[in-house]
N, C-alpha and C positions, 0 to 999 in steps of 0.2 A: 763572972764566970761570962758575961759576954763578949769581954776584950780577949778571953782566952777564945772564945768561937771566931771571931776575927783572926787573930793568929794564927789558929790552925788553918783558915780557911787559907788566908794570903801566902800560908806556907805551901800548902797543897798546889795552889794554883800555882803559884811559879814556878814550884819544880815538876808542876804538870806542862806547863807551857814549856820551862825549857828542855825538858827530855822530849817533849811530843817533836817539836818545832826542829833540834839541832843535834837529838839523838846524845843529851848529854854534857855537851860541849857549851860551855859560854860563848854568847857570839858579843863580840867587841863591838864597840858604836861604832854605828857605820859614819862615815864623815858626810857631810851635808853635801859635799861636791857627788858624793855615789848617788844621788838623785838625779841626778841633771838630767840623763837620757832614760829616764822613768818618767810614763803619765803621773805625776802625782802633783797636787796642789790642793788649795792656794798656798802662797808665801804666806808664812803666817809668823808668829812670835814663836821661840821657841821656848823650850824648859827643860832640865834636868831634873834626874831622880830627887837629887838632893833638894833642889828648891822647885816643886813645883809651880802650877799654876795656882792665884789667889783668885781663880774664876772658874766657871765650867767651860772645857773647850777639850776638845777629843784628838788624839795622836799627835799629841807635840813635843812630847819628851825626845830630846836624843841619844840619851845614854840608859835606855831601857835596860836591867841586866839580863834578861831573858832575848829581848829580838834587836836591842842594837836602835837607831835613828828608829820612831814610831813612824815616822811621816813613810816609811818603805813598808807599809803596813799588811799588803798582799803580795802573795807569794804562791807557788806552785812547784808540785812533787809527782813523780812520778810515783803511785799507788805497788810499792813493793818493798821488803824487808831494806830496811838500813839506808833509805831514799830520806836525803832532807829538802828542806823548801830554798825555793831559789827564784831567782829572779826571770829565768827564763829557762823554758826547757825544750828541747827537739821531740815533736812529736812522732810516735810512731803509731803505724793504724794497729785496730785492735787491744792497744793499752786504756789504761785507767790512767785519767789524772784529779789528783788532787788539789782545789783550792783551799787556800788560808786566809784570811781576813779577820785580823787583830782590830780590835777596840777597845778604849781607856778611857776615862774621864777624869783628866789629870788635875782637875781640882784638886789642891791641897787638903786631907783628910783631918788634919789638926784646927785649920783654918775656917776653911768655909765647903768642905766636901759635902758636911752632910744638911746645909742650909739650902734656902731657896736659891742663894749666888752659885753656889756649886754643883745642883742636880741638875741632871740635863733632864730637860722634860720633853716628852717624843721621841726617845733617841731610836730608832731607827737606823736599818743599814738594808741596803739594796745592792745587787751585782749585776753585771752583763757579760756575756761570752761570745763570740762569733758565731753564728751556725757554720762558715765554712773557712778554711783559712788553706789558701793559694799558695802554691809550692814559691817559694824563694821570698816571700813573704814573710811577715811579721805580724800575728794576731794578737789581741791585746785582751786581756780578760781584767774587769775593774771592779769596785768597791766603792760604794759611798756612805761613810757613817753622818748623820744627820743629828739634830732635833730643834725643836724650835726656839730655846735660848741660850746656846751656846757661842761662841767666838773663835772663829768663825760659824756661821749656821751649818757648814758641811765642810767634808774634809776627804778627800778622794785619792786613790791608788792604782795602779796596775801590775801586770805581770805581761809577758811574752811569752807568745809561742811559736815556733817555724816550723817548719817542715819543706819534705824534699817533695812533695809530692801535692796534688788539693785533697783536703780531709774534709770531713763535716764530724763536727763537736756535737754530740750527744750527750745531756744531764742524764745523770743515771738515779731512776724514782729514788726518793727516800733516803737519798744522801746528805741532804741538806741539814748539820745538824747545829746545836750551841753547843758551847764547853766553856762551864763557869764554874765557881766556887759553892753557888746557889743550889738549889733545889732543881733549876731549870737546864742542869747536866746532862748532857745527852740527848734532852728533846729534838724531837723535829721540828724545822720551820717550813712552813707552806711556798712550798718551790712559786708558786702565784704571788706573793707577798714579797718573797726575796728577788725574784727576777721581774716585779713588776714595780710598785711606786713604794716599796718597801716594807720591811718585815719588824715590829718592835723588839726592843730588848729589855733586858730586865736580868733579877737575879733570883727570885722564886719565882717570878709569874712574869709573863709577858706584857707587861703594865705601861712600856714604854720612858719607867723611873728609872735613871742610872746614877747614884750618887758618885762623888770624887774618889779615889782611893783604889789603887791596885786591887783592893779587894774584889772591888766588882768587875774588873775588867774581864774580860775572856773573847773567845773566839768562836769566828763560825766558819765550818769544814763541806765545802761537798764537792763533787765526782764529775767528770766529762771523761765521755768512752770516746774514741776516737775512730770512726768509720771512714769507709772509705771504698766506693763500686772497684770492683775489677772482675777482669776474664780472660781467658785464654783459650783459644779455639785451635785445631788443628786439622788437616786431611790428609789420609792416607791409603794406600790400597791393602785390604786385605791380603797376608803373602808376601807385602812389601815389592813383589814385582815391578818396576814402572814398565818395563819393554810389552808390548803385545802385539797381534797377529789379527790381520784380517778374520773377521768373521767369530773373533775370540770375545770373552766376557768377562768382563772385570767386575770384583766387586769393592765399591768405595767407601770408606770410614770417616764420617765428619765426629769429631771430639769436642765437646763444650764443657767448662771447669769455671765455676763461680770463685774466684781467687779474693773479693773482694769481704769486707766484713758486714755487707747489706744486702737484701734479697733482689731478685731480679724477677721480672716479671713479664708472663709473654715474648720469653724467650722466638725468636723466627732466625730459621736457617731457611735459607735461598741457594741452589746448586745453578748453577750455568753451565750447561753442557757444549763441548765445542762441535762444528762440523768433524764428523769422522765418530763421534760417538752417538748411540741411541739408549734412550732410559727403558729399562726394563720394566713396564707396568706392573704393579704391586710388589715391588720386592723390596720396599722400604720397609724396616723396622725399627723400632726406638728402644732404646738402654735406657735408665734412669735411675735416682734414689728408690723409687716407689715399683720400678718393672725393671730388676738386674737380669732378668733371664732374657728382657727382650717382650716386647709385643708388635705385631703389625702394625702400620700405619698408612693415611690415603699416599697419593703421590703430590701433595701439594708443594713437596718440596724444587720443584721443577716449573713451578706455576709463579705466575706472576709476582704472587705475594708472599711468596712464601709458605713454610709451614711453623705455625704455632706450637712447640713444643711444650709450652706449658711455663711453670714460676719455677724459680730453684734459690734456695737457703744461702746465703751468705757464707762461706769457707768451705762448708760440704755439696754443696749443691752441683751435679753433674749430670751429663748426658751423652751417650752415644748414638748416632743414626747411621746404620747401614744400607743401600741399595746397590742396585746393579746398574752394568749398561752394556750395551753390545757395540763393538767397533765395528762401523760399516764394511762392506765387500768392498769398495773402492778407496781406498786408503793404499798409500805407495810407501813402499820399505827407505824408509827414515824421515817418515812424518810425524811431526811432533804436534801431541794435543793438550793442549793447557785448558783444564778442569779449573773453573774459578768455587769457592764458595762463601756468601756472605754470613755473619752472623750478626743480629742485631737485639739491642737489650735498650731498656730505657736506661742507661748509661752511656750509648754510644753506640757505634759498630765495628767491626773488626773483621777483616777478607783473609782468606788463605789460598794457596793455590798449589796446585799440581801436574806436571807433564808427564805424558806418557809418550814413550819411543817407539814408532811402528817396525817390528823388528821378528825373528824368528827363522826356523830350519828354511821358509823358503825366499828368505831375504839372500842367504849365503848360494844358492845356485847363480851360477855365470851363465850366461844365453849370450850365445856364442852367433855371429849372423854369418850365414850358410851361403859359399862363395863356391869357385871351381876350385880353389886351391886348396879351401879344407874339404869340401866333397865332391873330389872329380867324378865319381861315377853318375853323379846330379846328371841330368837329361840337359843336353848343349855343351857343355862340357869337354867332349872329347875333342884332344887336340889336333888339326892338320899335318903330315908329313912334313918335316923338316926341310929346308931349302936353304942348303949350304953350298959351299962351292963342290966339296965333293959329290953331294946329292945332285947336283944340275947335270956333271959330269956322267954318271951314271945314268939319269933320265935320258940324258943327249942318246947313250950307247943302247938303250931299250928301244929308243925310240929308231933309232937307224936298224935296228937287227929287225925291228916289225917291218921296218919299210921294204928293206933288203930280201927278205922271207917272200913277200909281196909280188918283187920283181922276179922271182925265181919262178915261182910259180905261173907266172904271164907268158915267161919264153919258154917252159917245158911244154905248156899247152899249144904254144905256138908251132914248135917243131913237129911234134908230134901228130899233128894236122896236115905238117906238110907231108910225112911218111904216107899217110892214111891216103891221100893225095895220089903219089907217085904209084903206088897200087893198084890205085883203079883206074892208072894211065892218064891220070891228070898231069899237066906242066908243070913242072918244080923250079921252083925260079931260083936263076943259074947265079947263084954267090959263092962268094967264098968258101972254102970248107969251115974256116972258123965261125961263120954267120948262120952254118946250116948243121954245125953240131951241135950238139944239147951243152950249155958250159954247166961245168963240174958244183 
């Protein structure tokens, strides 16, 4: 009966490993050269499925029907249907990945597998992963299987992770689990041990005793979540008009959106108004997840330290801040007023700007300088008579006529005096008749 149980356990484990690892298709033996670029070690004596080891040793068979070369015993995959384990994955923010760690004491079950020579004592596994992976670099998740009496005492391997942006890796609580053919199957492994000095392995209990034979082989899985901070900001004008007039009021809107998977705390918004704009005290209003209809807030947005608008959850947190400014009267048509806003988070800062142009009906009036040409009725603009050749002749005739008339009056008065004197018996000058006769 005992032999039957062993046979059933071996079959169940082999089928389970094959289906779980490669989705039902048999993985061929991986050549040793395929391990050159993977973080595995140490170099050790290898064995085959048909000719196992005569002593306790871990993961040294090169043609395991389930996983191929056992030296490549750490792999990773994205957690989703149909995804297989592999040596390298490209991480995406917001997704979960599962690490696979295979262990197998290769001692020959028929010879020494259950003897002191073939039983691994203090058999344990430990693993590590980087807290962050930088853009363009490779992060490595590693695992070590070790015992106190195996040769070599420890073996290790790893898998790679790449990313196109800086990310954080978070262990998903409760996911570290052992899978085998014994009663421990599906049991949780304490992360403090797995990611510390090591978690004991076993078959029916975590005893650290692991006999040789595929029956006692198994694997550990745990999951990692890919975190990354991120946020977007924008600045706009309510109504979208970016032209203003002197004396007008403009309403600004600053929007913040947490686009990352990590919470951001104590988000601060600071606005720097340019010359030409004056903040309207008491006009600020904050909208966010907790206040979708908005609430009045203080005027710290234009203060030196800015306004703290609170904490915002990853992927869902958002806020909008509206406030007003008056366009000063001394702005000139065509002036450009550039307004800058800065949003600061515990993951960095971002700036956004907006340019307003002074324009409007008053800027369309054309001011023409008044001159005598455009305004002849203006005082001092009456023209003197023209003095061309014809005008000079006419003026001369007029002047002569005036002079001649004066002379006529003078001669008439003189002749009159002579006749008056003759009538009174006075002596009249003896001159020719032409001189004594009044000229016509």
